[in-house]
All heavy atoms as TSV, in Angstrom:
chain	resi	resn	atom	element	x	y	z
A	1	MET	N	N	88.359	99.624	99.468
A	1	MET	CA	C	89.648	98.995	99.739
A	1	MET	C	C	90.427	98.809	98.509
A	1	MET	O	O	89.899	98.308	97.473
A	1	MET	CB	C	89.339	97.635	100.476
A	1	MET	CG	C	90.608	96.949	100.882
A	1	MET	SD	S	90.397	95.438	101.738
A	1	MET	CE	C	89.117	95.828	102.949
A	2	THR	N	N	91.689	99.205	98.507
A	2	THR	CA	C	92.471	99.041	97.309
A	2	THR	C	C	93.885	98.447	97.697
A	2	THR	O	O	94.307	98.669	98.793
A	2	THR	CB	C	92.725	100.486	96.583
A	2	THR	OG1	O	93.288	101.342	97.589
A	2	THR	CG2	C	91.462	101.062	96.171
A	3	PRO	N	N	94.556	97.916	96.682
A	3	PRO	CA	C	95.904	97.385	96.966
A	3	PRO	C	C	96.779	98.571	97.439
A	3	PRO	O	O	96.688	99.755	96.992
A	3	PRO	CB	C	96.348	96.871	95.577
A	3	PRO	CG	C	95.061	96.508	94.945
A	3	PRO	CD	C	94.056	97.487	95.360
A	4	GLY	N	N	97.634	98.299	98.446
A	4	GLY	CA	C	98.492	99.300	98.999
A	4	GLY	C	C	97.995	99.951	100.233
A	4	GLY	O	O	98.683	100.676	100.876
A	5	THR	N	N	96.735	99.720	100.526
A	5	THR	CA	C	96.083	100.274	101.791
A	5	THR	C	C	96.813	99.694	102.991
A	5	THR	O	O	96.984	98.540	103.148
A	5	THR	CB	C	94.603	99.936	101.834
A	5	THR	OG1	O	93.898	100.496	100.713
A	5	THR	CG2	C	93.964	100.561	103.123
A	6	ALA	N	N	97.203	100.574	103.849
A	6	ALA	CA	C	97.941	100.177	105.060
A	6	ALA	C	C	96.907	99.559	106.148
A	6	ALA	O	O	95.817	100.010	106.133
A	6	ALA	CB	C	98.693	101.263	105.766
A	7	ILE	N	N	97.396	98.686	106.919
A	7	ILE	CA	C	96.553	98.037	107.926
A	7	ILE	C	C	97.250	98.345	109.299
A	7	ILE	O	O	98.368	98.196	109.443
A	7	ILE	CB	C	96.516	96.487	107.753
A	7	ILE	CG1	C	95.932	96.157	106.341
A	7	ILE	CG2	C	95.744	95.795	108.892
A	7	ILE	CD1	C	95.919	94.688	106.002
A	8	TYR	N	N	96.350	98.815	110.189
A	8	TYR	CA	C	96.844	99.104	111.596
A	8	TYR	C	C	96.040	98.264	112.624
A	8	TYR	O	O	94.998	97.818	112.300
A	8	TYR	CB	C	96.586	100.608	111.854
A	8	TYR	CG	C	97.332	101.527	110.987
A	8	TYR	CD1	C	96.826	101.920	109.754
A	8	TYR	CD2	C	98.551	102.098	111.331
A	8	TYR	CE1	C	97.566	102.802	108.936
A	8	TYR	CE2	C	99.337	102.933	110.560
A	8	TYR	CZ	C	98.783	103.305	109.340
A	8	TYR	OH	O	99.410	104.091	108.513
A	9	THR	N	N	96.551	98.312	113.789
A	9	THR	CA	C	95.928	97.688	114.997
A	9	THR	C	C	95.944	98.771	116.041
A	9	THR	O	O	96.741	99.709	115.982
A	9	THR	CB	C	96.496	96.470	115.619
A	9	THR	OG1	O	97.731	96.761	116.054
A	9	THR	CG2	C	96.588	95.330	114.434
A	10	ARG	N	N	95.127	98.659	117.101
A	10	ARG	CA	C	95.214	99.587	118.207
A	10	ARG	C	C	96.535	99.508	118.895
A	10	ARG	O	O	97.074	100.439	119.381
A	10	ARG	CB	C	94.072	99.281	119.203
A	10	ARG	CG	C	92.695	99.575	118.764
A	10	ARG	CD	C	91.676	99.318	119.748
A	10	ARG	NE	N	90.377	99.456	119.067
A	10	ARG	CZ	C	89.285	99.038	119.585
A	10	ARG	NH1	N	89.200	98.327	120.777
A	10	ARG	NH2	N	88.114	99.194	118.932
A	11	GLU	N	N	97.137	98.313	118.879
A	11	GLU	CA	C	98.449	98.088	119.508
A	11	GLU	C	C	99.576	98.768	118.656
A	11	GLU	O	O	100.648	99.017	119.244
A	11	GLU	CB	C	98.716	96.613	119.650
A	11	GLU	CG	C	97.762	95.870	120.558
A	11	GLU	CD	C	96.519	95.476	119.828
A	11	GLU	OE1	O	96.386	95.438	118.573
A	11	GLU	OE2	O	95.473	95.083	120.494
A	12	SER	N	N	99.336	99.019	117.386
A	12	SER	CA	C	100.379	99.554	116.488
A	12	SER	C	C	99.833	100.734	115.719
A	12	SER	O	O	99.936	100.840	114.519
A	12	SER	CB	C	100.940	98.508	115.552
A	12	SER	OG	O	100.074	98.246	114.547
A	13	ALA	N	N	99.272	101.653	116.446
A	13	ALA	CA	C	98.580	102.824	115.828
A	13	ALA	C	C	99.611	103.721	115.129
A	13	ALA	O	O	99.213	104.481	114.242
A	13	ALA	CB	C	97.770	103.649	116.887
A	14	GLU	N	N	100.825	103.733	115.471
A	14	GLU	CA	C	101.794	104.640	114.844
A	14	GLU	C	C	102.439	104.094	113.626
A	14	GLU	O	O	102.928	104.845	112.740
A	14	GLU	CB	C	102.956	104.981	115.811
A	14	GLU	CG	C	102.555	105.465	117.200
A	14	GLU	CD	C	102.196	104.331	118.136
A	14	GLU	OE1	O	102.765	103.311	118.109
A	14	GLU	OE2	O	101.246	104.693	118.954
A	15	GLN	N	N	102.418	102.737	113.466
A	15	GLN	CA	C	103.138	102.124	112.325
A	15	GLN	C	C	102.298	101.011	111.832
A	15	GLN	O	O	101.675	100.192	112.581
A	15	GLN	CB	C	104.388	101.530	112.783
A	15	GLN	CG	C	105.242	100.892	111.699
A	15	GLN	CD	C	106.647	100.537	112.220
A	15	GLN	OE1	O	107.045	100.965	113.200
A	15	GLN	NE2	N	107.252	99.712	111.424
A	16	PRO	N	N	102.091	100.902	110.471
A	16	PRO	CA	C	101.265	99.804	109.931
A	16	PRO	C	C	101.848	98.439	110.289
A	16	PRO	O	O	103.076	98.215	110.407
A	16	PRO	CB	C	101.275	100.005	108.380
A	16	PRO	CG	C	101.980	101.284	108.184
A	16	PRO	CD	C	102.666	101.758	109.405
A	17	CYS	N	N	100.983	97.447	110.501
A	17	CYS	CA	C	101.354	96.058	110.776
A	17	CYS	C	C	101.159	95.229	109.530
A	17	CYS	O	O	101.386	94.021	109.466
A	17	CYS	CB	C	100.614	95.510	111.932
A	17	CYS	SG	S	98.878	95.312	111.651
A	18	GLY	N	N	100.635	95.796	108.422
A	18	GLY	CA	C	100.392	95.107	107.222
A	18	GLY	C	C	99.930	95.996	106.097
A	18	GLY	O	O	99.842	97.177	106.235
A	19	MET	N	N	99.594	95.329	104.930
A	19	MET	CA	C	99.163	96.008	103.764
A	19	MET	C	C	98.291	95.147	102.943
A	19	MET	O	O	98.478	93.934	102.807
A	19	MET	CB	C	100.371	96.409	102.927
A	19	MET	CG	C	100.026	97.176	101.676
A	19	MET	SD	S	101.445	97.799	100.746
A	19	MET	CE	C	102.505	96.356	100.603
A	20	VAL	N	N	97.274	95.726	102.295
A	20	VAL	CA	C	96.395	95.005	101.328
A	20	VAL	C	C	97.189	94.810	100.115
A	20	VAL	O	O	97.682	95.729	99.444
A	20	VAL	CB	C	95.168	95.805	101.018
A	20	VAL	CG1	C	94.228	95.127	100.022
A	20	VAL	CG2	C	94.287	96.040	102.352
A	21	ALA	N	N	97.292	93.485	99.646
A	21	ALA	CA	C	98.008	93.141	98.408
A	21	ALA	C	C	97.125	93.205	97.186
A	21	ALA	O	O	97.565	93.621	96.177
A	21	ALA	CB	C	98.689	91.817	98.598
A	22	ASN	N	N	95.900	92.773	97.447
A	22	ASN	CA	C	94.975	92.785	96.310
A	22	ASN	C	C	93.483	92.757	96.888
A	22	ASN	O	O	93.320	92.283	97.923
A	22	ASN	CB	C	95.132	91.568	95.340
A	22	ASN	CG	C	94.552	91.700	94.027
A	22	ASN	OD1	O	93.981	92.683	93.653
A	22	ASN	ND2	N	94.808	90.767	93.157
A	23	ALA	N	N	92.519	93.317	96.085
A	23	ALA	CA	C	91.150	93.371	96.591
A	23	ALA	C	C	90.264	93.347	95.403
A	23	ALA	O	O	90.571	93.927	94.395
A	23	ALA	CB	C	90.934	94.577	97.452
A	24	ALA	N	N	89.081	92.798	95.616
A	24	ALA	CA	C	88.027	92.773	94.536
A	24	ALA	C	C	86.664	92.731	95.155
A	24	ALA	O	O	86.493	92.220	96.294
A	24	ALA	CB	C	88.218	91.509	93.687
A	25	PRO	N	N	85.685	93.247	94.534
A	25	PRO	CA	C	84.298	93.242	95.093
A	25	PRO	C	C	83.850	91.707	95.303
A	25	PRO	O	O	84.167	90.910	94.438
A	25	PRO	CB	C	83.499	93.869	94.011
A	25	PRO	CG	C	84.359	94.782	93.283
A	25	PRO	CD	C	85.703	93.981	93.297
A	26	ALA	N	N	83.305	91.442	96.430
A	26	ALA	CA	C	82.769	90.057	96.754
A	26	ALA	C	C	81.384	89.870	96.184
A	26	ALA	O	O	80.648	90.866	96.174
A	26	ALA	CB	C	82.789	89.824	98.206
A	27	PRO	N	N	81.043	88.698	95.724
A	27	PRO	CA	C	79.737	88.390	95.185
A	27	PRO	C	C	78.565	88.819	96.188
A	27	PRO	O	O	77.515	89.294	95.690
A	27	PRO	CB	C	79.734	86.967	94.928
A	27	PRO	CG	C	81.153	86.586	94.822
A	27	PRO	CD	C	81.889	87.515	95.705
A	28	GLY	N	N	78.777	88.637	97.416
A	28	GLY	CA	C	77.730	88.879	98.440
A	28	GLY	C	C	77.757	90.367	98.994
A	28	GLY	O	O	77.092	90.593	99.868
A	29	GLY	N	N	78.568	91.141	98.407
A	29	GLY	CA	C	78.787	92.465	98.941
A	29	GLY	C	C	80.072	92.636	99.661
A	29	GLY	O	O	80.713	91.690	100.058
A	30	GLY	N	N	80.504	93.822	99.825
A	30	GLY	CA	C	81.809	94.156	100.435
A	30	GLY	C	C	83.002	93.760	99.490
A	30	GLY	O	O	82.831	93.767	98.251
A	31	TYR	N	N	84.145	93.361	100.067
A	31	TYR	CA	C	85.222	92.992	99.363
A	31	TYR	C	C	85.940	91.752	99.804
A	31	TYR	O	O	85.782	91.433	101.053
A	31	TYR	CB	C	86.317	94.106	99.453
A	31	TYR	CG	C	85.973	95.355	98.658
A	31	TYR	CD1	C	85.173	96.332	99.256
A	31	TYR	CD2	C	86.411	95.501	97.341
A	31	TYR	CE1	C	84.855	97.500	98.469
A	31	TYR	CE2	C	86.035	96.619	96.624
A	31	TYR	CZ	C	85.250	97.578	97.258
A	31	TYR	OH	O	84.983	98.719	96.511
A	32	ASP	N	N	86.526	91.045	98.922
A	32	ASP	CA	C	87.514	90.001	99.323
A	32	ASP	C	C	88.870	90.595	99.094
A	32	ASP	O	O	89.070	91.247	98.002
A	32	ASP	CB	C	87.312	88.751	98.469
A	32	ASP	CG	C	86.010	87.956	98.763
A	32	ASP	OD1	O	85.607	88.077	100.014
A	32	ASP	OD2	O	85.474	87.327	97.896
A	33	ALA	N	N	89.797	90.317	100.017
A	33	ALA	CA	C	91.125	90.905	99.881
A	33	ALA	C	C	92.169	89.918	100.339
A	33	ALA	O	O	91.963	89.028	101.158
A	33	ALA	CB	C	91.277	92.134	100.744
A	34	LEU	N	N	93.408	90.115	99.718
A	34	LEU	CA	C	94.546	89.424	100.166
A	34	LEU	C	C	95.408	90.381	100.845
A	34	LEU	O	O	95.713	91.484	100.292
A	34	LEU	CB	C	95.263	88.700	98.931
A	34	LEU	CG	C	96.644	88.171	99.260
A	34	LEU	CD1	C	96.453	86.912	100.174
A	34	LEU	CD2	C	97.369	87.792	97.989
A	35	ALA	N	N	95.746	90.113	102.067
A	35	ALA	CA	C	96.582	91.109	102.851
A	35	ALA	C	C	97.796	90.405	103.421
A	35	ALA	O	O	97.762	89.180	103.832
A	35	ALA	CB	C	95.752	91.734	103.951
A	36	ILE	N	N	98.864	91.126	103.644
A	36	ILE	CA	C	100.069	90.675	104.303
A	36	ILE	C	C	100.040	91.421	105.624
A	36	ILE	O	O	100.057	92.568	105.712
A	36	ILE	CB	C	101.278	91.087	103.539
A	36	ILE	CG1	C	101.174	90.639	102.019
A	36	ILE	CG2	C	102.595	90.538	104.145
A	36	ILE	CD1	C	100.989	89.170	101.831
A	37	ILE	N	N	100.085	90.532	106.760
A	37	ILE	CA	C	100.074	90.991	108.094
A	37	ILE	C	C	101.200	90.431	108.868
A	37	ILE	O	O	101.440	89.227	108.710
A	37	ILE	CB	C	98.712	90.646	108.795
A	37	ILE	CG1	C	97.564	91.329	107.984
A	37	ILE	CG2	C	98.672	91.179	110.236
A	37	ILE	CD1	C	96.279	90.792	108.445
A	38	GLN	N	N	101.943	91.232	109.694
A	38	GLN	CA	C	102.920	90.706	110.479
A	38	GLN	C	C	102.444	89.531	111.387
A	38	GLN	O	O	101.361	89.704	111.981
A	38	GLN	CB	C	103.554	91.830	111.328
A	38	GLN	CG	C	104.334	92.860	110.600
A	38	GLN	CD	C	104.882	93.968	111.467
A	38	GLN	OE1	O	104.972	93.810	112.680
A	38	GLN	NE2	N	105.154	95.116	110.885
A	39	GLU	N	N	103.208	88.559	111.418
A	39	GLU	CA	C	102.812	87.357	112.235
A	39	GLU	C	C	102.356	87.691	113.565
A	39	GLU	O	O	101.394	87.132	114.129
A	39	GLU	CB	C	103.889	86.337	112.174
A	39	GLU	CG	C	103.427	84.994	112.686
A	39	GLU	CD	C	104.533	83.959	112.549
A	39	GLU	OE1	O	105.563	84.098	111.910
A	39	GLU	OE2	O	104.327	82.822	113.122
A	40	SER	N	N	102.993	88.572	114.287
A	40	SER	CA	C	102.721	88.904	115.633
A	40	SER	C	C	101.374	89.484	115.875
A	40	SER	O	O	100.797	89.675	116.899
A	40	SER	CB	C	103.809	89.778	116.309
A	40	SER	OG	O	103.920	90.934	115.531
A	41	PHE	N	N	100.751	90.045	114.723
A	41	PHE	CA	C	99.449	90.736	114.857
A	41	PHE	C	C	98.239	89.804	114.190
A	41	PHE	O	O	97.127	90.275	114.201
A	41	PHE	CB	C	99.488	91.982	114.077
A	41	PHE	CG	C	100.349	93.065	114.757
A	41	PHE	CD1	C	101.680	93.312	114.310
A	41	PHE	CD2	C	99.874	93.692	115.831
A	41	PHE	CE1	C	102.486	94.191	114.966
A	41	PHE	CE2	C	100.704	94.589	116.551
A	41	PHE	CZ	C	101.975	94.886	116.092
A	42	VAL	N	N	98.525	88.621	113.745
A	42	VAL	CA	C	97.522	87.811	113.143
A	42	VAL	C	C	96.396	87.469	114.009
A	42	VAL	O	O	95.202	87.401	113.609
A	42	VAL	CB	C	98.115	86.575	112.578
A	42	VAL	CG1	C	97.076	85.519	112.179
A	42	VAL	CG2	C	99.080	86.817	111.506
A	43	GLU	N	N	96.583	87.261	115.323
A	43	GLU	CA	C	95.579	86.997	116.318
A	43	GLU	C	C	94.670	88.129	116.759
A	43	GLU	O	O	93.759	88.053	117.469
A	43	GLU	CB	C	96.119	86.274	117.546
A	43	GLU	CG	C	96.810	84.903	117.171
A	43	GLU	CD	C	95.861	83.849	116.623
A	43	GLU	OE1	O	94.673	83.862	117.047
A	43	GLU	OE2	O	96.268	83.122	115.774
A	44	THR	N	N	95.070	89.356	116.317
A	44	THR	CA	C	94.298	90.558	116.755
A	44	THR	C	C	93.023	90.573	116.107
A	44	THR	O	O	92.840	90.290	114.934
A	44	THR	CB	C	95.166	91.797	116.325
A	44	THR	OG1	O	96.499	91.766	116.859
A	44	THR	CG2	C	94.479	93.112	116.654
A	45	ASP	N	N	92.041	90.974	116.815
A	45	ASP	CA	C	90.693	90.989	116.376
A	45	ASP	C	C	90.301	92.435	115.886
A	45	ASP	O	O	89.096	92.641	115.570
A	45	ASP	CB	C	89.678	90.405	117.363
A	45	ASP	CG	C	89.670	91.224	118.661
A	45	ASP	OD1	O	90.451	92.079	118.819
A	45	ASP	OD2	O	88.833	90.929	119.490
A	46	THR	N	N	91.193	93.365	115.836
A	46	THR	CA	C	90.770	94.765	115.512
A	46	THR	C	C	91.806	95.308	114.463
A	46	THR	O	O	92.811	95.785	114.872
A	46	THR	CB	C	90.780	95.728	116.709
A	46	THR	OG1	O	92.078	95.613	117.457
A	46	THR	CG2	C	89.641	95.360	117.734
A	47	LEU	N	N	91.537	95.033	113.254
A	47	LEU	CA	C	92.354	95.521	112.157
A	47	LEU	C	C	91.725	96.761	111.543
A	47	LEU	O	O	90.494	96.707	111.223
A	47	LEU	CB	C	92.561	94.470	111.107
A	47	LEU	CG	C	93.359	93.284	111.518
A	47	LEU	CD1	C	93.423	92.209	110.449
A	47	LEU	CD2	C	94.772	93.735	111.990
A	48	HIS	N	N	92.449	97.829	111.422
A	48	HIS	CA	C	91.864	99.068	110.837
A	48	HIS	C	C	92.475	99.310	109.549
A	48	HIS	O	O	93.756	99.183	109.403
A	48	HIS	CB	C	92.179	100.200	111.828
A	48	HIS	CG	C	91.512	100.082	113.135
A	48	HIS	ND1	N	90.283	100.529	113.525
A	48	HIS	CD2	C	91.963	99.420	114.264
A	48	HIS	CE1	C	89.967	100.231	114.698
A	48	HIS	NE2	N	91.014	99.607	115.170
A	49	PHE	N	N	91.776	99.719	108.561
A	49	PHE	CA	C	92.305	99.977	107.173
A	49	PHE	C	C	92.493	101.485	106.917
A	49	PHE	O	O	91.585	102.217	107.125
A	49	PHE	CB	C	91.414	99.327	106.159
A	49	PHE	CG	C	91.470	97.833	106.201
A	49	PHE	CD1	C	90.660	97.142	107.147
A	49	PHE	CD2	C	92.346	97.120	105.407
A	49	PHE	CE1	C	90.770	95.721	107.096
A	49	PHE	CE2	C	92.425	95.784	105.432
A	49	PHE	CZ	C	91.605	95.079	106.363
A	50	GLY	N	N	93.638	101.812	106.384
A	50	GLY	CA	C	93.899	103.195	105.942
A	50	GLY	C	C	94.520	104.113	107.018
A	50	GLY	O	O	95.555	104.679	106.819
A	51	VAL	N	N	93.885	104.147	108.207
A	51	VAL	CA	C	94.449	104.940	109.290
A	51	VAL	C	C	94.131	104.146	110.533
A	51	VAL	O	O	93.279	103.210	110.659
A	51	VAL	CB	C	93.783	106.319	109.381
A	51	VAL	CG1	C	94.117	107.153	108.221
A	51	VAL	CG2	C	92.268	106.291	109.481
A	52	ALA	N	N	94.843	104.485	111.676
A	52	ALA	CA	C	94.740	103.724	112.867
A	52	ALA	C	C	93.399	103.637	113.461
A	52	ALA	O	O	93.028	102.650	114.183
A	52	ALA	CB	C	95.743	104.302	113.944
A	53	ASP	N	N	92.469	104.610	113.200
A	53	ASP	CA	C	91.117	104.501	113.725
A	53	ASP	C	C	90.173	104.390	112.580
A	53	ASP	O	O	88.983	104.823	112.668
A	53	ASP	CB	C	90.764	105.755	114.603
A	53	ASP	CG	C	90.947	107.040	113.799
A	53	ASP	OD1	O	91.407	107.140	112.664
A	53	ASP	OD2	O	90.441	108.062	114.403
A	54	GLY	N	N	90.596	103.810	111.488
A	54	GLY	CA	C	89.769	103.664	110.234
A	54	GLY	C	C	88.829	102.509	110.309
A	54	GLY	O	O	88.533	101.938	111.375
A	55	GLN	N	N	88.328	102.143	109.193
A	55	GLN	CA	C	87.297	101.037	109.080
A	55	GLN	C	C	87.848	99.787	109.661
A	55	GLN	O	O	88.996	99.389	109.436
A	55	GLN	CB	C	87.039	100.845	107.587
A	55	GLN	CG	C	86.122	99.813	107.223
A	55	GLN	CD	C	85.936	99.647	105.718
A	55	GLN	OE1	O	86.435	100.407	104.929
A	55	GLN	NE2	N	85.107	98.716	105.301
A	56	ILE	N	N	86.958	99.027	110.384
A	56	ILE	CA	C	87.364	97.795	110.968
A	56	ILE	C	C	86.784	96.662	110.096
A	56	ILE	O	O	85.674	96.706	109.744
A	56	ILE	CB	C	86.764	97.588	112.447
A	56	ILE	CG1	C	87.400	98.772	113.275
A	56	ILE	CG2	C	87.107	96.272	112.998
A	56	ILE	CD1	C	86.802	98.811	114.670
A	57	GLU	N	N	87.611	95.648	109.904
A	57	GLU	CA	C	87.217	94.503	109.099
A	57	GLU	C	C	87.414	93.133	109.837
A	57	GLU	O	O	88.383	93.106	110.610
A	57	GLU	CB	C	87.932	94.451	107.818
A	57	GLU	CG	C	87.673	95.665	106.869
A	57	GLU	CD	C	86.302	95.616	106.300
A	57	GLU	OE1	O	85.672	94.515	106.146
A	57	GLU	OE2	O	85.792	96.742	105.916
A	58	ALA	N	N	86.645	92.204	109.481
A	58	ALA	CA	C	86.900	90.885	109.962
A	58	ALA	C	C	87.829	90.146	109.060
A	58	ALA	O	O	87.838	90.392	107.913
A	58	ALA	CB	C	85.619	90.107	110.060
A	59	ILE	N	N	88.607	89.299	109.491
A	59	ILE	CA	C	89.597	88.460	108.724
A	59	ILE	C	C	89.389	87.097	108.856
A	59	ILE	O	O	88.931	86.519	109.952
A	59	ILE	CB	C	91.036	88.914	108.979
A	59	ILE	CG1	C	91.461	88.486	110.437
A	59	ILE	CG2	C	91.358	90.360	108.744
A	59	ILE	CD1	C	92.934	88.506	110.719
A	60	GLU	N	N	89.669	86.317	107.848
A	60	GLU	CA	C	89.619	84.951	107.909
A	60	GLU	C	C	90.987	84.435	107.340
A	60	GLU	O	O	91.293	84.555	106.128
A	60	GLU	CB	C	88.539	84.344	107.050
A	60	GLU	CG	C	87.151	84.687	107.480
A	60	GLU	CD	C	86.078	84.137	106.578
A	60	GLU	OE1	O	86.259	83.032	106.020
A	60	GLU	OE2	O	84.969	84.713	106.597
A	61	PRO	N	N	91.842	83.982	108.241
A	61	PRO	CA	C	93.196	83.526	107.757
A	61	PRO	C	C	93.120	82.361	106.827
A	61	PRO	O	O	92.261	81.535	106.914
A	61	PRO	CB	C	93.965	83.103	108.995
A	61	PRO	CG	C	92.931	83.301	110.142
A	61	PRO	CD	C	91.671	83.738	109.619
A	62	VAL	N	N	94.107	82.328	105.908
A	62	VAL	CA	C	94.248	81.233	104.976
A	62	VAL	C	C	95.475	80.471	105.358
A	62	VAL	O	O	96.488	81.071	105.498
A	62	VAL	CB	C	94.380	81.732	103.455
A	62	VAL	CG1	C	94.651	80.580	102.606
A	62	VAL	CG2	C	93.127	82.474	103.089
A	63	VAL	N	N	95.238	79.199	105.664
A	63	VAL	CA	C	96.376	78.390	106.010
A	63	VAL	C	C	96.821	77.542	104.888
A	63	VAL	O	O	96.016	76.869	104.299
A	63	VAL	CB	C	96.056	77.577	107.286
A	63	VAL	CG1	C	97.198	76.656	107.683
A	63	VAL	CG2	C	95.600	78.300	108.394
A	64	LEU	N	N	98.140	77.549	104.567
A	64	LEU	CA	C	98.571	76.845	103.392
A	64	LEU	C	C	99.316	75.639	103.862
A	64	LEU	O	O	99.926	75.585	104.912
A	64	LEU	CB	C	99.536	77.695	102.511
A	64	LEU	CG	C	98.863	78.939	101.905
A	64	LEU	CD1	C	99.848	79.776	101.239
A	64	LEU	CD2	C	97.674	78.476	101.056
């Protein structure tokens, strides 16, 4: 996962609904990332990275 990677959902397979802003290896494996996602897709449980049928990741929203 790298900054600039597009984020898709099944509902928006033709157009990205977000983008990875920053990413770094996580201490426990995998990556921690900061992503910008359109508000209407925040509740979606299927986010795909890179292409509409790409890798699926779990997200944990940060509330400020």
